[in-house]
C-alpha positions in Angstrom: -27.8 122.0 -76.0 -27.5 123.5 -72.6 -30.4 124.0 -70.1 -30.1 127.7 -70.8 -30.5 127.1 -74.6 -33.5 124.7 -74.0 -35.2 127.2 -71.9 -34.7 129.9 -74.5 -36.2 127.7 -77.1 -39.3 127.0 -75.1 -39.6 130.6 -74.0 -39.7 131.5 -77.8 -42.4 128.8 -78.4 -44.6 130.8 -75.5 -43.6 134.1 -77.0 -45.0 132.9 -80.5 -48.1 131.5 -78.7 -48.9 134.8 -76.9 -48.8 136.3 -80.4 -50.9 133.4 -81.7 -48.2 132.1 -84.0 -46.9 128.6 -83.9 -43.6 129.1 -86.0 -40.8 128.2 -83.5 -43.0 125.1 -82.2 -43.5 123.8 -85.7 -39.9 124.5 -86.8 -38.6 122.6 -83.9 -41.0 119.7 -83.3 -39.1 116.2 -84.0 -40.9 113.9 -86.4 -41.1 111.3 -83.7 -42.2 113.6 -80.9 -44.7 112.5 -78.3 -47.4 114.9 -76.6 -48.7 113.1 -73.5 -52.0 114.5 -72.2 -52.1 113.1 -68.7 -55.0 111.9 -66.5 -58.0 109.7 -67.3 -60.4 111.6 -69.3 -61.4 111.7 -73.0 -58.4 113.9 -74.0 -55.8 111.7 -72.3 -53.6 110.1 -74.8 -50.2 109.8 -76.2 -50.1 111.5 -79.4 -47.0 110.0 -81.2 -45.4 111.8 -84.1 -45.5 115.3 -85.6 -48.7 114.6 -87.6 -50.6 113.1 -84.6 -49.6 116.4 -82.6 -50.2 118.9 -85.2 -53.3 117.4 -86.8 -54.8 115.2 -84.2 -54.4 117.0 -80.8 -53.8 120.6 -82.1 -56.1 120.2 -85.0 -59.0 119.2 -82.7 -58.1 122.2 -80.4 -57.9 124.6 -83.3 -61.4 123.4 -84.6 -63.0 124.4 -81.3 -61.4 127.8 -80.6 -62.5 131.1 -82.4 -58.7 132.0 -82.9 -55.4 130.3 -83.0 -54.7 129.0 -79.4 -53.0 131.6 -77.0 -51.1 130.3 -73.9 -48.9 132.8 -71.8 -46.1 131.3 -69.7 -45.1 133.0 -66.5 -42.6 130.6 -64.9 -39.8 128.5 -66.6 -37.4 126.0 -64.9 -34.8 124.3 -66.9 -32.3 121.4 -66.0 -30.5 119.4 -68.5 -32.9 118.4 -71.4 -36.0 119.4 -69.4 -37.9 122.7 -69.2 -40.9 122.9 -67.0 -43.4 125.7 -67.6 -46.4 127.1 -65.6 -48.7 128.8 -68.0 -52.3 129.8 -68.5 -54.5 130.0 -71.6 -56.3 132.9 -73.0 -58.8 131.5 -75.3 -62.5 131.6 -76.4 -64.3 128.9 -78.1 -66.4 129.2 -81.3 -69.5 128.9 -79.2 -68.2 131.9 -77.1 -67.1 130.2 -73.9 -64.0 131.1 -72.1 -61.2 128.5 -72.2 -58.5 129.8 -69.9 -56.9 126.5 -68.5 -53.9 126.6 -66.3 -51.0 124.3 -67.2 -47.9 122.8 -66.0 -46.1 121.2 -69.0 -42.8 119.4 -69.0 -40.8 119.7 -72.3 -37.9 117.4 -73.2 -35.6 119.0 -75.6 -33.0 117.0 -77.6 -30.4 118.5 -79.9 -32.6 121.6 -80.4 -35.6 119.5 -81.2 -38.9 119.1 -79.2 -39.0 115.3 -78.3 -41.7 115.2 -75.7 -44.3 117.2 -74.0 -46.2 116.1 -70.9 -49.2 118.2 -70.1 -51.0 118.5 -66.8 -54.1 120.8 -66.6 -57.6 121.1 -65.3 -59.2 118.0 -66.9 -62.8 119.0 -65.7 -62.5 122.3 -67.5 -61.4 120.7 -70.6 -64.4 118.4 -70.7 -66.9 121.0 -69.6 -65.7 123.7 -72.2 -64.3 121.8 -75.0 -66.3 118.5 -74.7 -64.9 115.0 -75.2 -62.1 114.1 -77.6 -63.3 112.3 -80.6 -62.3 108.8 -80.6 -61.9 108.9 -84.5 -59.1 111.6 -84.0 -57.3 109.4 -81.3 -57.4 106.5 -83.6 -56.0 108.5 -86.6 -53.4 109.9 -84.3 -52.0 106.5 -83.3 
């Protein structure tokens, strides 16, 4: 796929997210995809495979939020298989705390499938609002 087509796919993922839907993401996530949460805090991990991403990382996030996660993108840069996105969350936890993290996310798209996501965000905010990532979910996620 071209850089323009990859950008369009990722833009649709964020349009879905803004509407609290995950359809495009789920439909295009490769079985062997990897989501890397960068840094050196409890959420940092390589979530390998569709199951680890959907039920490990995103399952934990969904368990903490009052509604399906919402992230709104405002800048997209695409070149080759990569799309870089600046985005901001718009979320409230079940405990009533705002969770509006800011992100830079690097997406790698291969033949129309999401193969890799590398997330950069405010790790201190993650820990303060969402708390530590449970080790048992990391072990289950691989």
